C-alpha positions in Angstrom: 7.9 -12.9 18.4 8.3 -11.1 15.1 11.0 -13.2 13.6 11.2 -11.7 10.2 9.5 -8.3 10.5 11.7 -7.0 13.3 14.7 -8.5 11.6 14.2 -6.5 8.3 15.0 -3.0 9.6 18.1 -3.6 11.7 18.9 -6.9 10.0 19.4 -5.3 6.6 22.0 -2.9 8.1 23.5 -5.7 10.1 24.2 -8.2 7.4 25.2 -5.6 4.8 28.3 -5.3 7.0 29.0 -9.0 7.2 31.3 -11.1 5.0 30.3 -14.5 3.7 33.0 -17.1 4.5 33.3 -20.9 4.4 32.3 -22.1 7.8 34.6 -24.5 9.6 34.0 -25.5 13.2 36.8 -24.3 15.4 38.3 -26.7 17.9 37.2 -24.5 20.7 35.3 -21.2 21.2 36.3 -18.4 23.5 34.8 -18.5 27.0 32.9 -15.4 28.1 33.6 -14.2 31.7 30.8 -15.1 34.1 30.0 -11.5 35.1 29.0 -10.7 31.5 26.5 -13.6 31.1 22.7 -13.3 31.3 19.7 -11.7 29.7 20.5 -8.1 28.8 17.5 -6.0 27.9 16.7 -2.6 26.6 13.4 -0.8 26.0 11.4 -1.5 22.7 8.3 0.0 21.2 6.4 -3.3 21.2 6.6 -6.1 23.8 7.1 -8.8 21.1 10.1 -7.1 19.5 13.6 -8.3 20.1 14.8 -6.5 23.2 18.4 -7.6 23.8 20.8 -10.5 23.8 21.3 -13.6 25.8 25.0 -13.8 26.5 26.2 -17.3 27.4 29.2 -19.4 28.0 30.7 -18.8 24.5 28.0 -17.2 22.5 26.0 -14.0 22.0 22.5 -13.9 20.6 21.7 -11.3 18.0 18.2 -11.0 16.6 17.2 -14.5 17.5 20.4 -16.0 16.1 23.2 -17.5 18.1 26.7 -16.3 17.2 29.6 -18.1 18.7 32.6 -16.1 20.0 35.7 -16.6 17.9 37.8 -13.9 19.5 37.4 -11.6 22.5 39.4 -8.5 23.4 39.2 -6.5 26.6 40.0 -2.9 25.9 41.5 -0.1 28.1 38.1 1.5 28.9 36.8 -1.8 30.2 34.8 -2.7 27.1 34.8 -6.1 25.6 35.0 -6.5 21.8 33.7 -9.8 20.6 34.3 -11.2 17.0 31.3 -13.4 16.3 30.3 -16.0 13.7 27.0 -17.9 13.3 26.6 -21.4 11.8 26.1 -20.0 8.3 29.6 -18.4 8.5 28.3 -14.8 8.8 30.6 -12.6 10.9 29.9 -9.6 13.0 31.4 -7.6 15.9 29.7 -6.9 19.2 30.9 -4.4 21.9 29.9 -4.8 25.5 30.7 -2.0 28.0 29.8 -2.7 31.6 28.6 0.3 33.7 27.7 -1.6 36.9 27.1 -5.1 37.9 23.7 -5.2 36.2 23.8 -2.5 33.6 25.8 -2.0 30.4 26.1 -0.4 27.0 25.6 -2.7 23.9 26.6 -2.0 20.4 26.2 -4.4 17.5 28.0 -4.0 14.2 25.5 -2.2 11.9 23.7 -0.3 14.6 23.5 3.5 14.4 24.0 4.1 18.1 24.6 2.0 21.2 21.8 1.0 23.6 21.7 1.0 27.4 20.5 -2.2 28.9 20.1 -4.0 32.2 20.5 -7.6 33.2 17.4 -9.6 34.1 17.3 -12.9 35.9 14.3 -13.8 33.9 13.5 -12.3 30.5 10.5 -9.9 30.4 7.1 -11.5 29.7 8.6 -15.0 30.2 7.7 -17.9 32.5 10.8 -20.0 33.0 10.6 -23.7 32.8 13.0 -26.6 33.4 14.3 -28.6 30.4 12.0 -31.5 31.5 8.8 -29.6 32.1 7.8 -28.7 28.5 4.2 -29.2 27.5 3.2 -32.8 26.8 2.5 -32.0 23.2 6.2 -31.4 22.6 7.3 -34.9 23.5 6.7 -36.6 20.2 8.5 -37.5 17.0 8.0 -34.7 14.5 8.0 -35.2 10.7 7.7 -32.9 7.7 6.0 -34.0 4.5 4.7 -37.5 3.8 8.0 -39.4 4.0 7.8 -40.3 7.7 11.4 -39.0 8.2 11.8 -37.7 11.8 13.2 -34.1 12.0 12.7 -33.4 15.7 12.3 -35.7 18.8 12.0 -34.3 22.3 12.6 -36.7 25.2 11.5 -36.5 28.8 15.1 -36.3 30.1 15.6 -32.9 28.6 17.2 -34.0 25.3 16.4 -33.0 21.7 17.3 -35.3 18.8 17.9 -33.0 15.8 20.1 -33.0 12.7 21.5 -36.4 13.6 22.8 -35.1 17.0 21.7 -35.2 20.6 21.3 -31.7 22.1 20.9 -31.0 25.8 18.2 -28.4 26.5 20.0 -25.9 28.7 17.1 -23.6 29.4 13.4 -23.2 28.5 10.8 -20.4 28.8 7.3 -19.6 27.8 7.1 -16.2 26.2 3.9 -14.1 26.2 1.9 -17.3 26.6 2.3 -17.9 22.8 5.7 -19.6 22.2 8.3 -21.7 23.9 12.0 -20.6 23.7 14.7 -23.2 24.2 18.4 -23.0 24.4 20.1 -26.2 23.4 23.7 -27.3 23.5 25.7 -29.9 21.5 29.4 -30.0 22.5 30.5 -26.4 22.3 27.7 -25.4 19.9 24.6 -23.6 21.1 21.3 -23.1 19.2 18.0 -21.3 20.0 14.7 -22.9 19.1 11.3 -21.2 19.1 8.3 -23.6 19.3 4.7 -22.5 18.8 1.4 -24.2 18.1 -0.6 -21.9 15.8 -2.8 -24.8 14.8 -3.9 -28.0 16.6 -1.9 -31.0 15.5 1.1 -29.2 14.3 4.2 -27.4 15.6 6.0 -24.5 14.2 9.8 -24.6 14.8 11.9 -21.4 14.2 15.6 -21.3 14.4 18.3 -19.0 12.8 15.5 -16.9 11.3 14.1 -19.9 9.4 10.8 -21.6 10.3 9.0 -24.8 9.3 5.8 -26.6 10.4 6.0 -30.2 11.4 3.5 -32.9 12.3 3.6 -35.7 14.9 4.5 -39.0 13.3 1.6 -41.3 12.8 2.6 -43.6 15.7 -0.9 -45.2 15.8 -0.6 -46.2 12.2 3.1 -46.1 11.0 2.2 -48.4 8.2 0.5 -45.5 6.4 3.9 -44.2 5.2 4.1 -47.1 2.8 1.2 -45.5 0.7 1.2 -41.8 1.5 1.1 -39.4 -1.5 -1.2 -37.9 -4.2 -1.9 -40.3 -7.0 -2.6 -39.2 -10.6 -4.1 -41.3 -13.4 -1.7 -40.8 -16.3 -4.3 -41.8 -18.8 -6.7 -38.9 -17.9 -4.3 -36.5 -16.0 -6.7 -36.4 -13.0 -5.7 -36.4 -9.4 -7.8 -39.4 -8.2 -6.8 -40.2 -4.6 -4.7 -38.9 -1.8 -3.3 -40.9 1.1 -2.4 -38.9 4.1 -1.4 -39.8 7.7 -4.8 -39.6 9.3 -7.2 -40.0 6.3 -7.5 -40.5 2.6 -9.2 -38.3 0.0 -11.3 -39.9 -2.8 -14.1 -38.5 -4.9 -13.8 -35.2 -3.0 -14.6 -36.8 0.3 -12.6 -37.7 3.4 -12.2 -41.4 4.2 -10.9 -43.0 7.4 -8.5 -45.9 7.4 -10.1 -49.2 8.7 -6.9 -51.1 8.0 -3.7 -51.1 6.1 -1.8 -54.3 5.5 1.4 -54.5 3.6 3.1 -57.7 2.3 6.3 -57.1 0.4 5.4 -54.4 -2.2 1.6 -55.1 -2.1 -0.7 -53.2 0.3 -4.4 -53.7 1.0 -6.2 -50.6 2.2 -9.8 -50.6 3.6 -11.4 -47.2 3.8 -14.7 -46.0 5.3 -16.8 -42.8 4.9 -20.0 -42.9 6.8 -21.7 -46.2 5.7 -19.6 -46.5 2.6 -16.7 -48.9 2.4 -13.9 -49.1 -0.2 -11.2 -51.7 -0.7 -8.1 -50.7 -2.6 -5.2 -52.9 -3.7 -1.8 -51.1 -4.2 1.3 -52.5 -5.8 4.3 -50.3 -5.7 6.3 -50.4 -8.9 8.9 -47.9 -7.7 9.2 -44.6 -5.8 7.1 -42.7 -8.4 4.5 -45.2 -9.6 2.2 -47.9 -8.6 -0.9 -50.0 -9.7 -4.2 -49.4 -8.0 -7.3 -51.6 -8.0 -10.5 -50.0 -6.6 -13.0 -52.6 -5.4 -13.9 -54.8 -8.3 -12.5 -52.5 -11.0 -9.5 -53.5 -13.1 -6.1 -52.5 -11.9 -4.7 -49.3 -13.4 -1.3 -47.6 -13.4 -1.0 -44.4 -11.3 1.8 -41.9 -10.7 2.8 -40.2 -7.4 2.6 -36.4 -7.9 5.8 -35.1 -6.2 5.7 -31.7 -8.0 3.9 -28.5 -6.8 1.3 -28.8 -9.6 -0.3 -31.5 -11.6 1.5 -32.4 -14.9 -0.1 -31.4 -18.2 -3.3 -33.3 -19.0 -2.6 -35.9 -21.8 -5.7 -35.2 -23.9 -7.4 -32.2 -25.5 -10.6 -30.9 -23.9 -13.0 -28.6 -25.8 -15.8 -28.4 -23.2 -17.0 -24.8 -22.7 -17.9 -23.2 -19.4 -21.4 -23.9 -18.1 -23.9 -21.1 -18.7 -27.0 -21.6 -16.6 -28.8 -18.4 -17.6 -27.9 -16.6 -14.4 -29.9 -18.6 -11.9 -28.4 -18.8 -8.4 -26.8 -22.2 -7.6 -24.2 -23.4 -5.2 -20.6 -24.6 -5.3 -19.0 -26.8 -2.7 -15.2 -26.7 -2.0 -13.9 -29.3 0.5 -10.2 -29.3 1.3 -7.1 -30.2 3.3 -4.6 -27.4 4.2 -1.4 -28.9 5.4 1.4 -27.1 7.3 -0.9 -24.1 7.9 0.8 -20.8 8.5 -2.1 -19.4 10.4 -5.3 -20.7 12.0 -7.8 -18.1 10.7 -11.0 -19.4 9.1 -11.0 -20.5 5.5 -12.3 -17.8 3.2 -14.0 -17.7 -0.2 -14.4 -14.3 -1.9 -17.0 -13.9 -4.7 -16.8 -10.7 -6.7 -20.5 -10.0 -7.3 -21.3 -8.4 -10.6 -24.8 -7.4 -9.5 -23.8 -5.6 -6.3 -20.4 -4.4 -7.4 -19.0 -5.7 -4.1 -16.9 -8.7 -3.0 -18.9 -11.1 -0.9 -16.9 -13.2 1.6 -17.9 -16.6 2.9 -16.1 -18.3 5.8 -15.8 -21.7 7.4 -13.7 -23.1 10.3 -10.8 -25.5 9.7 -10.7 -28.5 12.0 -7.7 -29.8 14.0 -6.4 -31.8 11.1 -6.5 -28.9 8.6 -9.8 -30.0 6.9 -12.7 -27.8 5.9 -15.8 -27.8 3.7 -17.7 -24.7 2.5 -20.8 -24.2 0.3 -21.5 -20.8 -1.3 -23.9 -19.4 -3.9 -22.9 -18.3 -7.4 -25.0 -16.7 -10.1 -23.4 -18.7 -13.0 -19.9 -19.9 -13.8 -18.0 -17.5 -11.6 -14.7 -15.9 -10.8 -13.7 -16.4 -7.2 -10.7 -15.8 -4.9 -9.8 -18.7 -2.6 -8.4 -18.0 0.8 -6.7 -14.8 -0.3 -3.5 -13.9 1.6 -2.8 -17.5 2.6 -3.8 -20.0 -0.1 -4.3 -17.1 -2.6 -5.9 -18.8 -5.6 -7.6 -16.8 -8.4 -9.8 -19.1 -10.4 -13.3 -19.8 -11.8 -15.8 -22.4 -10.6 -19.0 -23.7 -12.2 -22.5 -23.9 -10.6 -23.5 -27.1 -9.0 -20.0 -28.5 -8.9 -17.9 -29.9 -6.0 -14.2 -29.5 -5.8 -11.5 -30.7 -3.5 -8.4 -28.5 -2.7 -5.2 -29.8 -1.3 -2.6 -27.2 -0.3 0.7 -28.0 1.4 2.2 -24.7 2.5 5.6 -26.2 3.4 5.9 -27.9 0.0 4.1 -25.0 -1.8 1.9 -27.7 -3.4 -1.7 -27.0 -4.7 -3.9 -29.6 -6.4 -7.6 -29.8 -7.2 -9.7 -32.9 -7.4 -13.2 -33.1 -9.0 -15.1 -33.7 -12.2 -14.6 -30.1 -13.4 -11.2 -29.5 -11.8 -9.0 -29.7 -14.9 -9.3 -26.0 -15.7 -8.5 -25.0 -12.0 -5.4 -27.2 -12.1 -4.3 -25.7 -15.5 -4.8 -22.2 -14.2 -2.5 -23.0 -11.2 0.4 -23.7 -13.6 0.0 -20.3 -15.4 1.4 -17.1 -14.0 0.8 -14.2 -16.3 3.6 -11.6 -16.3 2.9 -9.0 -13.5 4.1 -5.5 -13.9 3.7 -3.5 -10.7 2.9 0.1 -11.6 3.5 3.1 -9.5 0.1 4.6 -9.0 1.3 8.2 -8.6 3.5 8.0 -11.7 0.6 6.6 -13.8 -1.7 9.3 -12.6 0.7 11.9 -14.0 0.4 10.5 -17.5 -2.2 11.9 -19.9 -5.0 9.5 -20.8 -3.5 8.9 -24.2 -0.1 8.2 -22.7 -1.7 5.8 -20.3 -3.5 4.1 -23.2 -0.3 3.6 -25.2 1.6 2.2 -22.1 -1.3 -0.1 -21.5 -1.2 -1.3 -25.1 2.5 -2.1 -24.7 1.9 -4.0 -21.5 -1.0 -5.9 -23.1 1.2 -7.0 -26.0 3.8 -8.4 -23.6 1.1 -10.4 -21.8 -0.3 -11.7 -25.2 3.2 -12.7 -26.3 3.8 -14.6 -23.0 0.5 -16.4 -23.3 1.1 -17.5 -26.9 4.5 -18.9 -25.9 2.9 -20.7 -23.0 0.3 -22.2 -25.3 2.9 -23.4 -27.7 4.8 -25.1 -24.8 1.6 -26.7 -23.5 -0.4 -27.6 -26.7 -3.1 -29.7 -24.9 -4.4 -27.0 -22.6 -8.1 -27.0 -22.5 -10.6 -24.7 -24.4 -11.6 -23.2 -21.1 -8.0 -22.3 -20.3 -7.5 -20.7 -23.7 -10.8 -18.7 -23.5 -10.3 -17.6 -19.9 -6.7 -16.4 -20.2 -7.4 -14.6 -23.5 -10.3 -12.7 -21.9 -8.4 -12.2 -18.6 -5.9 -10.0 -20.5 -8.6 -8.2 -22.4 -10.7 -7.2 -19.4 -7.8 -6.5 -17.1 -7.0 -3.8 -19.7 -10.6 -2.8 -20.1 -11.1 -2.3 -16.3 -8.0 -0.2 -15.9 -8.8 2.0 -18.9 -12.3 2.8 -17.8 -11.0 3.8 -14.3 -9.5 6.8 -16.2 -13.0 8.2 -16.2 -12.2 9.6 -12.8 -9.3 11.5 -14.3 -11.6 13.8 -16.3 -13.4 16.8 -14.7 -17.1 16.2 -15.1 -17.9 19.7 -13.9 -15.9 21.2 -16.8 -17.6 18.8 -19.3 -14.2 17.1 -20.0 -14.2 13.9 -22.0 -11.8 11.0 -22.6 -9.9 11.5 -25.9 -11.5 10.1 -29.0 -8.6 7.8 -29.7 -9.0 6.5 -26.1 -12.7 5.7 -26.4 -12.3 4.4 -30.0 -10.0 1.7 -28.6 -12.4 0.9 -25.8 -15.3 0.7 -28.1 -13.5 -1.4 -30.7 -11.5 -3.8 -28.5 -13.1 -3.9 -25.0 -16.8 -3.4 -25.4 -17.7 -5.7 -28.3 -17.8 -9.5 -27.9 -18.2 -9.7 -24.1 -17.0 -12.7 -22.1 -19.7 -15.4 -21.6 -20.9 -15.9 -19.0 -20.4 -12.3 -17.8 -19.6 -13.5 -14.3 -16.3 -15.2 -15.4 -14.3 -12.1 -14.5 -14.6 -9.5 -11.8 -12.9 -7.1 -14.2 -15.7 -7.4 -16.7 -18.3 -6.3 -14.2 -16.1 -3.4 -13.1 -15.5 -2.4 -16.8 -19.3 -2.3 -17.6 -20.2 -0.3 -14.5 -17.5 2.2 -15.3 -18.5 2.3 -19.0 -22.1 3.1 -18.2 -21.0 5.5 -15.5 -18.7 7.4 -17.9 -21.5 7.7 -20.4 -23.6 9.3 -17.6 -20.7 11.5 -16.6 -20.5 13.2 -20.0 -24.2 13.9 -20.2 -24.8 17.5 -19.3 -26.3 17.8 -15.8 -30.0 18.5 -16.0 -31.2 18.1 -12.5 -31.9 21.2 -10.4 -32.0 20.7 -6.7 -33.1 24.3 -5.9 -36.4 24.2 -4.0 -38.7 27.1 -4.9 -41.4 28.2 -2.5 -44.1 26.6 -4.5 -42.1 23.3 -4.7 -41.5 23.5 -0.9 -45.2 23.9 -0.3 -45.9 21.0 -2.7 -43.4 18.7 -0.9 -44.7 19.3 2.6 -48.3 18.9 1.5 -47.4 15.5 0.0 -45.7 14.5 3.2 -48.7 15.6 5.2 -51.1 13.8 3.0 -49.1 10.5 3.4 -49.1 10.9 7.1 -45.3 11.2 7.2 -45.7 14.4 9.2 -48.6 16.4 10.6 -48.5 20.0 9.6 -50.0 22.5 12.1 -52.4 25.2 10.9 -49.7 27.8 11.5 -47.2 25.8 9.3 -49.8 25.4 6.5 -50.5 29.1 6.5 -46.8 30.0 6.6 -46.2 27.7 3.5 -49.2 29.2 1.7 -48.3 32.9 2.5 -44.6 32.3 1.7 -45.6 31.0 -1.7 -48.0 33.8 -2.4 -45.7 36.6 -1.2 -42.8 35.3 -3.2 -44.9 35.2 -6.3 -45.7 38.9 -5.7 -42.0 39.8 -5.1 -41.1 37.9 -8.4 -43.8 39.8 -10.3 -42.6 43.2 -8.9 -39.0 42.3 -9.8 -40.0 41.5 -13.4 -42.0 44.8 -13.7 -39.1 46.7 -12.2 -41.2 48.1 -9.4 -40.0 50.5 -6.8 -37.4 48.8 -4.6 -39.1 50.1 -1.5 -42.2 48.3 -2.5 -40.2 45.0 -3.0 -38.5 45.5 0.4 -41.9 46.0 2.1 -43.1 42.7 0.7 -39.9 41.0 1.7 -40.5 42.2 5.3 -43.8 40.4 5.2 -41.9 37.1 4.5 -39.9 37.2 7.8 -42.5 35.6 10.1 -43.2 32.9 7.6 -39.5 32.2 7.1 -39.0 31.7 10.8 -41.8 29.1 10.9 -40.5 27.3 7.8 -36.9 27.3 9.0 -38.0 25.5 12.1 -40.1 23.1 10.1 -37.2 22.3 7.8 -34.6 21.8 10.6 -37.0 19.8 12.8 -36.9 16.5 11.1 -34.5 16.8 8.1 -37.3 15.5 5.8 -36.7 18.1 3.1 -33.0 17.1 2.8 -34.1 13.5 2.6 -36.6 14.2 -0.1 -34.1 16.1 -2.2 -31.6 13.3 -1.8 -34.2 10.8 -3.0 -35.0 12.9 -6.0 -31.3 13.1 -6.8 -31.0 9.3 -6.7 -34.1 8.9 -8.8 -32.7 11.3 -11.4 -29.4 9.5 -11.5 -31.1 6.1 -11.7 -33.3 7.3 -14.6 -30.2 8.5 -16.4 -28.3 5.2 -15.9 -31.4 3.1 -17.0 -31.7 5.2 -20.1 -28.1 4.7 -21.0 -28.4 0.9 -20.5 -31.4 0.8 -22.7 -29.5 2.7 -25.4 -26.6 0.2 -25.6 -26.5 -3.0 -27.6 -26.5 -6.0 -25.3 -28.6 -9.1 -24.6 -31.4 -9.3 -22.1 -29.3 -11.0 -19.4 -26.7 -8.3 -19.3 -29.3 -5.6 -19.5 -31.1 -7.0 -16.5 -27.9 -7.5 -14.5 -26.9 -3.8 -15.0 -30.3 -2.5 -14.2 -30.5 -4.6 -11.0 -27.2 -3.0 -10.0 -28.7 0.4 -10.4 -31.5 -0.3 -8.0 -29.2 -2.2 -5.6 -26.8 0.8 -5.6 -29.6 3.1 -4.4 -30.4 0.8 -1.5 -26.7 0.7 -0.5 -26.2 4.4 -1.0 -29.3 5.5 1.1 -29.5 2.6 3.5 -33.3 2.8 3.4 -36.0 1.0 1.5 -36.8 2.1 -2.1 -40.0 4.0 -2.7 -42.9 2.1 -4.2 -42.5 3.8 -7.6 -39.0 2.3 -8.0 -40.0 -1.1 -6.7 -42.8 -1.3 -9.3 -40.5 -0.2 -12.0 -37.9 -2.8 -11.0 -40.4 -5.6 -11.3 -41.4 -4.5 -14.8 -37.8 -4.2 -16.1 -36.2 -7.3 -14.4 -37.8 -10.7 -14.9 -34.9 -12.9 -13.7 -36.0 -14.2 -10.2 -32.4 -14.6 -9.0 -31.7 -10.9 -9.8 -34.9 -9.7 -8.3 -34.0 -11.5 -5.1 -30.9 -9.3 -4.7 -33.1 -6.2 -4.4 -36.0 -7.8 -2.5 -33.7 -9.1 0.2 -32.1 -5.7 0.7 -35.5 -4.0 0.6 -36.8 -6.3 3.4 -33.5 -5.7 5.3 -34.0 -1.9 5.4 -37.7 -2.2 6.2 -36.8 -4.1 9.3 -34.0 -1.7 10.2 -36.3 1.3 9.8 -38.7 -0.3 12.2 -36.0 -1.3 14.7 -35.4 0.7 17.8 -32.0 2.2 18.4 -30.0 0.8 21.3 -28.7 3.5 23.5 -30.8 6.3 21.9 -29.2 8.7 24.3 -26.0 8.6 22.1 -27.9 10.4 19.3 -27.5 14.0 20.2 -30.1 16.7 19.4 -29.2 19.7 17.3 -31.4 22.3 19.0 -28.9 23.3 21.7 -26.4 24.2 19.0 -28.8 25.9 16.7 -27.5 29.4 17.2 -23.8 28.6 16.8 -22.4 29.2 13.3 -18.7 29.3 13.9 -16.9 26.0 13.3 -14.5 26.2 16.2 -17.2 27.3 18.7 -19.4 24.4 17.5 -16.6 21.9 17.9 -15.7 23.2 21.4 -19.3 23.1 22.5 -19.7 19.5 21.3 -16.6 18.1 23.0 -17.0 20.2 26.2 -18.9 17.4 28.2 -16.0 15.0 27.6 -13.1 16.8 29.1 -10.9 14.4 30.9 -11.5 11.7 28.3 -9.8 10.8 25.0 -12.0 11.4 22.0 -11.8 9.3 18.8 -13.4 11.4 16.1 -15.0 9.9 13.0 -16.2 12.3 10.3 -18.2 10.3 7.8 -21.3 10.3 5.5 -24.0 7.8 4.8 -23.2 8.1 1.1 -19.5 7.2 1.7 -18.6 3.5 0.9 -15.1 3.6 2.6 -16.8 5.1 5.7 -19.2 2.2 6.0 -16.4 -0.4 5.3 -14.5 0.9 8.3 -17.7 0.8 10.5 -17.6 -3.0 10.3 -14.7 -2.9 12.7 -16.2 -0.3 15.1 -17.7 -2.9 17.5 -14.3 -4.6 18.0 -12.6 -1.3 18.6 -15.2 -0.3 21.2 -14.6 -3.6 23.1 -10.8 -2.8 23.2 -11.5 0.3 25.1 -14.5 -0.9 27.2 -14.3 0.7 30.7 -11.7 3.2 29.6 -12.1 7.0 29.4 -12.6 6.9 25.6 -15.4 8.6 23.7 -16.3 7.7 20.1 -17.6 10.9 18.5 -19.3 10.6 15.1 -20.0 13.7 12.9 -22.1 12.9 9.9 -21.8 14.8 6.6 -24.8 15.7 4.4 -27.0 12.8 5.2 -30.7 12.4 5.6 -32.0 11.6 9.1 -33.4 8.2 8.2 -30.2 7.1 6.4 -28.2 8.3 9.4 -30.3 6.4 11.9 -30.5 3.3 9.8 -26.7 3.0 9.4 -26.2 3.5 13.2 -28.7 0.6 13.7 -27.2 -1.5 10.9 -23.6 -1.3 12.2 -24.5 -1.2 15.9 -22.7 2.2 16.3 -24.8 3.4 19.3 -23.3 2.6 22.7 -22.6 4.1 26.1 -19.3 5.4 24.9 -20.6 6.8 21.5 -21.9 10.2 20.6 -23.6 10.9 17.2 -24.4 14.2 15.5 -26.1 14.8 12.2 -25.9 18.6 12.0 -27.4 20.8 9.4 -25.2 21.2 6.3 -24.0 24.7 7.2 -23.0 23.8 10.7 -21.3 20.5 9.6 -19.4 22.4 6.8 -18.2 25.0 9.3 -16.8 22.3 11.6 -15.1 20.5 8.7 -13.5 23.7 7.6 -12.2 24.3 11.1 -10.9 20.7 11.4 -9.4 20.7 7.9 -11.4 17.7 6.7 -10.5 16.9 3.1 -11.6 13.4 2.6 -14.0 10.8 4.1 -13.8 9.1 6.4 -11.5 11.3 8.5 -10.3 10.1 11.9 -8.7 12.3 14.6 -7.6 11.9 18.2 -8.4 14.6 20.8 -6.7 14.5 24.1 -8.2 14.9 27.6 -7.8 18.6 27.4 -9.6 19.0 24.2 -6.6 19.4 22.0 -6.4 17.7 18.6 -3.2 15.6 18.9 -3.6 13.6 15.7 -5.4 14.7 12.6 -4.7 11.5 10.8 -5.5 8.9 13.5 -5.3 5.2 12.7 -8.5 3.8 11.1 -10.6 1.2 13.0 -9.1 -1.6 10.9 -5.6 -0.6 12.1 -6.2 -2.2 15.5 -2.6 -2.3 16.9 -1.8 1.3 15.8 -5.0 2.6 17.2 -4.5 0.8 20.5 -1.0 2.3 20.9 -2.2 5.8 19.9 -5.1 5.9 22.3 -3.2 4.4 25.3 -0.5 7.0 24.7 -3.1 9.7 25.4 -4.8 7.8 28.3 -1.5 7.4 30.1 -0.7 11.1 30.1 
């Protein structure tokens, strides 16, 4: 059930028409005639959308909310007009027009048009239950928070204790095997409850478009509620221990309760963790404070943390971030996620400065909401914690262990650990966010963008200075981090403007623009460099821009003599075996071309030049076959282009003022980028050069691991090799439409999902990570996955197919020569990569902007729409 999403569209219209009133329970509600009652349903696009009301004794459901009937009028045409009000006092009108015994026309206030519906004995996709046959897990006392106060209690006789009242469960159903829907009654009042269990050990209750997650009361150890809470040492400001229903947290570890004994306001707690035991004495002073004695230590005062964040630390701290010299180490984060909104695995995202990519690490969350994850970092490092759910942007230090507690119902987030102070301080700070319209910003000139950026930056600086004045004891780490966060957020955005200048026209960013970058952004880099994702992004774009404005020197034209030289080298290495005919053709092609060139220079008779050109034809046919046979020439040219680009980037890095660590990081990125761009191993000449220029073993490992990966992939056989189609049967076709029709001809009667991509295209490869899952969705269906690869070497093409597992019984792959691929793309109107299209069973292109593989639901609907025709 999409409680909020489906409510937004029609609900906005609906409630705009309502009036807010002070709600007072009427003595009685109007009774609805029996023939109108029941489940009335209309067609919806998605099975989980709201599909019509339940009309009961004195109420009408609208968008999962019960509205009681205050007035009811029968009109001359047989329609019934209901005046409704919900428990919040919101009013609305509802018109019901019977057509027959089991069909009617519905119209809610705020709708654009009425809907035809039919009455159902049982709602669609629902298994009806009796009020006493709910799942066993429901029959508990359910609490929210750590107070032990019971919010919901279901009893075996079909009762619900809620809001201080006893409700009779009138009906119950299990919808789509994912949630239980209950209609409950208290006196004349009805209420709908939706129960789901998204995570073991908790229950989500939704009613009146509000939802909350609750937990079973700790019936096996109810005495725990005398101590539950997060306790902070007011002398240091640290969160020291957390007492929860099923376990305690201390020193970043989980501890089980052996016993809890309370006498008056004193409690003795015995904890165990593996073979370790810990005795704690607690004396409650009041609701907010207590005294704790750990083992034989002296008693100390502690405060319960009832706020969403820790209070300010009471002492100054001038400790800098650890700088380990960029040696790979690990970080451990253990945690407890309470009132989880979803059960997906816990995720850590590490923006990697060396690779320029974000690396994700995952771990499962147990039935109590606990997890532990260990991941590598190169130094003190910017990370994103569980983005989209916990959503914490912070920085961790190598070798450290942290504990995270997040309560999603209370919106509380706390860190525990020796180095957790900075993480807790950063949680309290929210820099002003200005959401910019990308299209509008793109219309600005670069100087206009610079000036707007400077204005936004000043606002952030002013806000930060005010925050520092209000919190004078914030740590040195916090001050350093937030200052540089502003600087490199600006720097990263500014250098992205490099893509707004036309390199082909030798355009440059304005002098004022680059003067600002060179004076404010480039000098005095953040230390360590890995503290910010934005710093790595800035430096890559800075070096890239300096390369962009250098006049292009490389010439990819292949002369006859160079062609001969390339193929002789490949033959000498054993990459290919040239026949005597091919060797002779290369030699003659070279010699005849030299003669033609000399005749052209001497302005010889045109007939003589034409005569020599005629002698080239037999050689050209042999050479054309040689070039098209294995795509090695294209691969060789691409490698040379990468080498030239790398040499240029390395020269720029050497020309800039920076320390050895930064120089090696940026150079490692150059080599790694080639590997990721080509998806094949680096040639020996580059590997030897890398080892001379990069001495840091952790940095070398980045490239060595990828090198070994692609060596293995290159030697790996392709599964389903029959899905890689030969080009020879298409060799004579030059027209794009004819090529396309010939390619899809064997698949008439099937739906084709077309992917136009390139091995050089990062977004293409990002989408391919989802390809396997999409193929499983359509397994056994008449669906063909057609891949057309753009301007890619044969080896890179095959390696990516192997790397992402793209070959299958339902997949078809083409890597056509550039001229043929370009012809097809012109016919299809391809303007960007990747491009996805849907082709129906008759071979017609029905969607030129088909959903991407990551858009699972949309793609599922689009393909099934064609399959069902």
